[in-house]
C-alpha positions as a LaTeX table, in Angstrom:
\begin{tabular}{lrrr}
\hline
Residue & $x$ (\AA) & $y$ (\AA) & $z$ (\AA) \\
\hline
Met1 & $-3.50$ & 14.23 & 5.24 \\
Glu2 & $-3.48$ & 17.17 & 3.37 \\
Thr3 & $-4.32$ & 17.28 & $-0.42$ \\
Glu4 & $-0.49$ & 17.73 & $-1.18$ \\
Glu5 & 0.37 & 14.51 & 0.04 \\
Ala6 & $-2.39$ & 12.43 & $-1.50$ \\
Val7 & $-1.59$ & 13.67 & $-4.68$ \\
Leu8 & 2.14 & 12.79 & $-3.97$ \\
Ala9 & 0.67 & 8.89 & $-3.30$ \\
Leu10 & $-1.44$ & 8.91 & $-6.02$ \\
Ala11 & 0.88 & 10.26 & $-8.51$ \\
Ala12 & 3.45 & 7.60 & $-7.10$ \\
Leu13 & 0.73 & 4.66 & $-7.95$ \\
Ser14 & $-0.66$ & 5.60 & $-11.49$ \\
Gln15 & 2.67 & 3.85 & $-12.69$ \\
Ser16 & 2.46 & 0.54 & $-13.66$ \\
Thr17 & 5.65 & $-0.63$ & $-12.19$ \\
Arg18 & 5.23 & 1.33 & $-9.61$ \\
Leu19 & 1.38 & 0.07 & $-9.09$ \\
Glu20 & 2.82 & $-3.61$ & $-9.36$ \\
Ala21 & 5.57 & $-2.91$ & $-6.71$ \\
Phe22 & 3.43 & $-1.41$ & $-4.36$ \\
Arg23 & 0.45 & $-4.44$ & $-4.81$ \\
Ala24 & 3.81 & $-7.57$ & $-4.30$ \\
Leu25 & 4.68 & $-5.57$ & $-1.24$ \\
Val26 & 1.37 & $-5.69$ & $-0.17$ \\
Lys27 & 1.21 & $-9.15$ & $-0.89$ \\
His28 & 4.32 & $-9.97$ & 1.24 \\
Glu29 & 3.56 & $-8.32$ & 4.41 \\
Pro30 & 4.90 & $-8.25$ & 7.19 \\
Glu31 & 8.02 & $-9.80$ & 5.93 \\
Gly32 & 8.67 & $-7.40$ & 2.45 \\
Leu33 & 10.50 & $-8.20$ & 0.18 \\
Ala34 & 14.68 & $-7.59$ & $-0.82$ \\
Ala35 & 15.43 & $-5.33$ & $-4.20$ \\
Gly36 & 16.44 & $-7.99$ & $-5.65$ \\
Asp37 & 13.32 & $-10.46$ & $-5.11$ \\
Leu38 & 10.87 & $-8.11$ & $-6.08$ \\
Ala39 & 13.18 & $-7.19$ & $-9.18$ \\
Arg40 & 12.94 & $-10.79$ & $-10.39$ \\
Leu41 & 9.67 & $-11.30$ & $-9.26$ \\
Leu42 & 8.32 & $-8.41$ & $-11.94$ \\
Glu43 & 10.72 & $-8.85$ & $-13.85$ \\
Val44 & 12.02 & $-5.44$ & $-14.16$ \\
Pro45 & 16.00 & $-4.92$ & $-13.95$ \\
Gln46 & 17.50 & $-3.80$ & $-10.49$ \\
Asn47 & 18.28 & 0.20 & $-11.80$ \\
Thr48 & 14.67 & 1.00 & $-13.20$ \\
Leu49 & 13.23 & $-0.79$ & $-10.05$ \\
Ser50 & 15.36 & 1.01 & $-7.66$ \\
Ala51 & 14.07 & 4.17 & $-9.21$ \\
His52 & 10.79 & 3.26 & $-8.78$ \\
Leu53 & 11.17 & 2.69 & $-5.67$ \\
Ser54 & 12.70 & 5.51 & $-4.44$ \\
Ile55 & 9.27 & 7.76 & $-5.66$ \\
Leu56 & 7.16 & 5.27 & $-3.86$ \\
Thr57 & 9.19 & 5.93 & $-0.58$ \\
Arg58 & 9.39 & 9.47 & $-1.15$ \\
Ala59 & 5.33 & 9.00 & $-1.12$ \\
Arg60 & 5.84 & 7.35 & 2.23 \\
Leu61 & 3.98 & 4.33 & 0.08 \\
Val62 & 7.41 & 2.10 & 1.10 \\
Thr63 & 9.60 & 1.69 & 3.89 \\
Ser64 & 13.06 & 0.05 & 3.85 \\
Glu65 & 15.04 & $-1.73$ & 5.97 \\
Arg66 & 18.74 & $-2.59$ & 5.47 \\
Arg67 & 19.13 & $-6.41$ & 6.61 \\
Ser68 & 22.81 & $-7.78$ & 6.38 \\
Arg69 & 23.59 & $-6.68$ & 2.54 \\
Ser70 & 19.79 & $-7.02$ & 1.36 \\
Ile71 & 17.63 & $-3.71$ & 1.82 \\
Val72 & 14.20 & $-5.41$ & 2.22 \\
Tyr73 & 11.07 & $-2.68$ & 1.18 \\
Arg74 & 7.70 & $-3.03$ & 2.86 \\
Ala75 & 4.49 & $-1.35$ & 1.62 \\
Asn76 & 3.49 & 1.07 & 4.67 \\
Leu77 & $-0.42$ & 0.19 & 4.85 \\
Asp78 & $-1.00$ & 2.98 & 7.41 \\
Glu79 & $-0.23$ & 5.52 & 4.37 \\
Phe80 & $-1.82$ & 3.29 & 1.97 \\
Arg81 & $-4.92$ & 3.52 & 4.66 \\
Asn82 & $-4.86$ & 7.47 & 5.23 \\
Val83 & $-4.93$ & 7.89 & 1.27 \\
Ala84 & $-7.62$ & 5.57 & 1.06 \\
Val85 & $-9.31$ & 7.32 & 3.76 \\
Phe86 & $-8.90$ & 11.00 & 2.54 \\
Leu87 & $-10.63$ & 10.14 & $-0.92$ \\
Leu88 & $-13.58$ & 7.94 & 0.91 \\
Arg89 & $-14.06$ & 10.53 & 4.21 \\
Asp90 & $-15.82$ & 13.52 & 2.39 \\
Cys91 & $-17.41$ & 11.57 & $-0.66$ \\
Cys92 & $-20.34$ & 10.47 & 1.45 \\
Asp93 & $-21.42$ & 14.73 & 2.24 \\
Gly94 & $-23.81$ & 13.29 & 5.35 \\
Arg95 & $-25.16$ & 10.90 & 3.12 \\
Pro96 & $-24.62$ & 7.41 & 3.79 \\
Glu97 & $-25.48$ & 5.48 & 0.66 \\
Ile98 & $-23.56$ & 6.80 & $-1.17$ \\
Cys99 & $-20.34$ & 5.21 & 0.59 \\
Thr100 & $-21.77$ & 2.24 & 1.99 \\
Pro101 & $-21.22$ & 0.04 & $-0.83$ \\
Val102 & $-17.75$ & 0.97 & $-1.72$ \\
Val103 & $-17.09$ & $-0.12$ & 1.97 \\
Glu104 & $-19.54$ & $-3.08$ & 1.32 \\
Ser105 & $-17.54$ & $-4.15$ & $-1.28$ \\
Leu106 & $-13.79$ & $-4.29$ & 0.77 \\
Gln107 & $-15.88$ & $-6.74$ & 3.12 \\
Pro108 & $-15.34$ & $-10.20$ & 0.87 \\
Cys109 & $-11.47$ & $-9.50$ & 0.29 \\
Cys110 & $-10.86$ & $-7.74$ & 3.57 \\
Pro111 & $-13.20$ & $-9.07$ & 6.13 \\
Pro112 & $-12.82$ & $-8.21$ & 10.06 \\
Gln113 & $-10.94$ & $-10.78$ & 12.07 \\
Arg114 & $-13.09$ & $-12.29$ & 14.86 \\
Lys115 & $-12.09$ & $-12.03$ & 18.34 \\
Glu116 & $-11.77$ & $-16.02$ & 20.18 \\
Arg117 & $-13.47$ & $-15.93$ & 22.96 \\
Thr118 & $-12.41$ & $-17.82$ & 26.11 \\
Arg119 & $-14.31$ & $-19.59$ & 28.14 \\
Gly120 & $-13.76$ & $-19.55$ & 31.52 \\
\hline
\end{tabular}
């Protein structure tokens, strides 16, 4: 990820309505939310939300798909991961003790999925 892409993504998330919209979309993965449903959830006029979603889309943090008469928005978790990794990649500068607490703090909310063993 280039610095300009990271700046664009971070700028898109630096406004409260856009941040709340992104967080709501993350919670509704993988189904996504129709624009009208998201506007109601956030209690934001649809035209206002549309402008915010455009900014998030330009930053590649949100994708959209037309389903019948609705546009369904989804969080682009791959791009969000790219931003997070971009921020953390060089933080330890060869000293893992600096980043280890950050990574460990993610474990309670995002535990790794265990693969079920099949008995043969």
